[in-house]
N, C-alpha and C positions, 0 to 999 in steps of 0.2 A: 489821703492828702494825694498822692501821686499813683493812680492806677490807670490801667487802660480800659477803655471801654469799645464795645463791639456795636455797629449800627450797620443798615443795609440801604443801599440805593440801587433798587432792582433795574430802573428804566435808564439808567445813564453808564456808558462804558467807557473807561479809559483809553486815550490813545496810545499808540506803540511808544511815544516819547515820555508819557506820563508813567506809563509801567516801567521805566527803566530805574533799577535802583541805585544807580550811579550816572551822573550827567556830564560829568567833568573828564575829558579825555586824557589830561594828566594823571588823573587819579586811576583810571583804568588801565593805563600802561602800567605804573609804578604798582598797584594793588592787584591787579588782575593777570599781569604777564611776568613782572620780575620777581615780586614777593614768593608767589607759589616755589619758584626755584630755591628761594633762600628758605623755604619752609622746609622742604625735601633734604635740602643740605643740611641744615640746622638740626631737625629730627634725627637723622641718619647718624650726625656727629655725636650729638649727645647721647645716644644710644649706645654706641660704641664707647663713648666716655664712661656710661655707666657699668658696661660689661667690664671693664678694668678696674675702675675706682671700688666697684663693691666686690672685688676679689679680695680673698683673705690675706694675701702678702701685701696689699696695697692698702689696707684699711688703716689711716691715721686720721687724726683731728681734721687736719686740713682736707684730706681727701673724702672725709664725711660731707663737710660743708661743700665742697665741690660737686659731690654726688646728688646734694639736695639743690644745689644750683642748675644741675643737668636736669633734673626732674621738674624743677619751675620753670626752665626756658622750654622743656618739650610742653608743657600744658599751654604756656603762652603762645607758642606757634600752631597748637591744634586749635587754640579759640580762634585764632586768625583765620582758618580755614574758610568758616562762613561767609567771612568778610570778602574773601576772593572769590568765593563761588557767586557772590551776589553781582559781579562785573560781567557774568556770562549770560547770553540771552536765554538759555534753554532753562535757568534756575529761575533769573526774575520773571519769566512768565510761567512758571510753576506754581499752580495754586498752594500746594502744601509746604513748598520752600519759601514763598512769599509769607503765607500766614505765620509759620514759625520765626521766619527771621525779623519780621517787623514787630511781632510781639515781643521778641527778646532781645533784640539788637542792643538796647541800651544795658542789659544785664549782661550780653558777651562782652561789652567795653567794660563793665565794671569787673569783670573778671581777668580781662586782660591788663587793666591799671594795677589789680590786686598781685597778678603772676610778676608784672614787671617791678613793682615795688619791693615784693620778697626777693627777687634776683638781685637788685641793688644793695640791699641790706646784706645778703649774702656774699657778695663782692667783697663788702666792707670787712665783714667778718672773716672771711679768707686772708684779705690784706693785712689785718690785726693778727690774725693766728701766724702768718708768716714774720711778720716783724717781731713778735714775741719769742719765737722759736730762734731766729737767727741772731737777735740781739742780747736775750738772756736766755742761753740754751740750758742752763742748769736748774733754773727756776720754773722753767716752763712746763715740766712733769707735774709740779706742786701746785695744783688748781683746785680751788674749791668747786663744791658739789655742782653749784649753779651754773658753772661755767663749762659744763658738759655740753658737746655739739648737739644732742638732741634736745635738750632745754632751750639751747639758744635757738635754734631752728623754731621750735614750737612758739617762743617769745616774737620771733620775727614773724611768723605765719599771722597769729592772733593780732599783733599791733598794727599790721600793714594791711590786716582785713579789715579792722577798726577804721583807719585813716583814709580808705579808699571805698569804704562802704558806702557812702553817699553818692556814688556813680548810679547806684541803683535807682535812685529817686530824683537826679538831676533833672530828667526831662519828662514830661507827661505827653505820651504817645497815643491818642486815641485811634481805633481801629474802625475803618468802613469799607465794607464788601459792596463792590460794584457790579454791574453786568450780570444780575441776576445769579449772586452768588458766586461769581466765578472770579473776581478781582479783588483780592485784599488788597486796601492801601492804608496807610497812616500817615500823619502829620505830628511831626513832635515839636513841643512848645517847651522852652525853658522854664523849669519851676519857679524860677524868680521874677519872670516876665512881668512888666506891668500890665500889658494887655494879654487878654486870653483868647479862647475859642472865637467866641463872637465879638464883633466890633466894639460894643458897648459893655462887654462883661469884664468886671475886674478879676483879679488873681484870687482865687478861693482859698489858698494856701495861706496859713496863719505866719505873723511875722516872724515867730522864732523859727520855723521850718525854712521860711526864705532866707535866713540871716544864716543858717547852717549850709544852704547850698551854696549861698554866694561867698562866704569864706572857707569853705572847705577846699576848694582848689588851691588857693593860697598856702593854706597850712601844710596841704598834700605836696605843693612843689618845694616847699623849704624843707620839711621833715623827710620825704621821701627820695627827694633828688638831691636839694643843694648840699645840704648838711652831710649826707654820705659821700658825695662827691668830693667834697672839701677835705674830709676825714679820711678818705682813700688817698688823695694826694699829699696829706701831711704823714701818713704811715708809711706810704712808699718812699717819700722823701727821706724819712728817718733811716728806712731801711738802705737807701742808696748811700746816706752819709755813713752809716755803720760799716758798710763794706768797703768804702775807702779808707775809713780810719784802721779798718784791719790790715789792709794793703799797706797803706804807710806805716803802721807798727811793725809789720813783719818785714818790710823791705831792708832796714838797717840792720836787722839782728841775724838775717839768713842770706846766705849768699844764693846767688841766683842757680838754683837745682831745678832739675825737671820737675820734682814735686812742688816747688814753689809756683813755677810757671802754671802746671797744670790746676793748681788751686786759684791762682790769679783770675786764669781763663775762666774757670767755673762761675766764680764770684762775679765777672765781669758779663757772662751769659745771663746770670740773674738779674743784674741790674739793667740789662737791655730788655728782658722779659718785662720787668717791673715797669719800665718807661714806656713800653709798646701798651701794658695793659691799662694804665692810667690814662694814655692819650686816647686809646680806642673807648675806653669807658666814658670819659670826658664828651668827646665828640659825639658818640652816639646818645647818650643819655641827657646830656646838658640841654639840648634845644627843647625837648619835651617839658621839661621846667618851667621855659621862658613863657612858652605856650600854654601850660597850665596856670600861669599867674595872669598872662593876657585873656585867658577864656573868664577869668574871675570878674573881670570889668568890663568886657565885652564877650558876651555868650557866643557872638557868631565869630568864627575863625575862619580866614580865607582857606579855601581848598588846597592850593599849592604848599604853603609852608604845614598845614595839618598833615597832608601826605608825605611831605619829607620828613617830619620829625618821626612819622610811623616807620618810613622806610629806615632810618637809622636806627631806631630802637630794634626793629627786626633783625638789622644787619648786625647789631651787637649781639642780639640772642644767636645768631648763625655763627657768629667768629667766636663764641666762648670756647667751643671744643679747640679751635685752632690756637687760640692764645693762651689758655691756661693748661692744656694738657701736651700738644704736640711739642711744647718748648721744653718737656721734661724727657731726659734721657731714659730714666726708669719706666716711664709711661710707655715710651716707644718700644722699649725691650720687652715689657710685658705683653702690648700688643701684638707684637710679632710673635711671641710665643704662643698665645692663644690663637692666632690665626694659623699657625702651624699645626696646632693642636686639632683644629676644626677641620683643617684640609685631611689629616691623618684619619680623624674619625669618619669623616665624609668618604673618604677613598676605601676605608674597611667596609662601610654600609655596602657600597657599590659592589664589592668583591664579594662580600657574603650573600648579596642577591643573586650574584652571577653562578 
């Protein structure tokens, strides 16, 4: 149904402009120049995140989900690297890079969407976990077996993989090699397009397949983005209300002691962190849902909004470490402890070598 084909055109060579894998200056600026910095920051931050969250003393249900979120974000950022490389002349003129990139670009995009979907639902899982722990602290330990973090993560990976799998077949990209077998090139056609490669050729895909390709972006936008964003907002709203009720309930009963003041400050910090998470999550992930719905009815999406939504999603991945981990005092203490331990071990190795 949707496969790539290779052909050759030995007597024709592509111009410098035609060899470019990106023609829009705004996209080249954002994806080629700014995004690589975010990728480096995001991967480094999430690796540090994992080194602390996977420590034996830090292993809780929430931290297990956060660790899986960090792994998912790392994979997302890694899958973005080829798209960044495509904006540099050395790569877009390289035979092997061009051949690998244009043959697998749609699959890379599919993997990006899968990783993004996993991350969004893991954010929701973390939010619900925190709500349960704070709102019902005594019942939170009595969970059924199917609510274990490992099973939740597996379920998220499988379901989001099924929901985003259509991206592998959303476009048909025939490959042609020009200039005596030195210039691979491809033109991608939407699998639901009325017109096909030749002017008088109709779409060979069956109607049921075209319907899946047409409506999957809408289902993906609703189930993968809109619903989890809404649920995250609701769960965190309940969390904020729970914290406020607890403060109001304790104030008439207790005198203003240093212990009470400390407790109220801690709860207020949690509330501020929650608001920050919801705001960042909505701003960075929300626009991609709108774009997915628009793409379902109009396959061609202007480059500027597509680049901006991609940038916001990547920004959200890069900030995950900052939003979820640096706001935790226990995380900072554990990170500082591990840093000191590494410095001591390094100093001992240097001393032993001397």
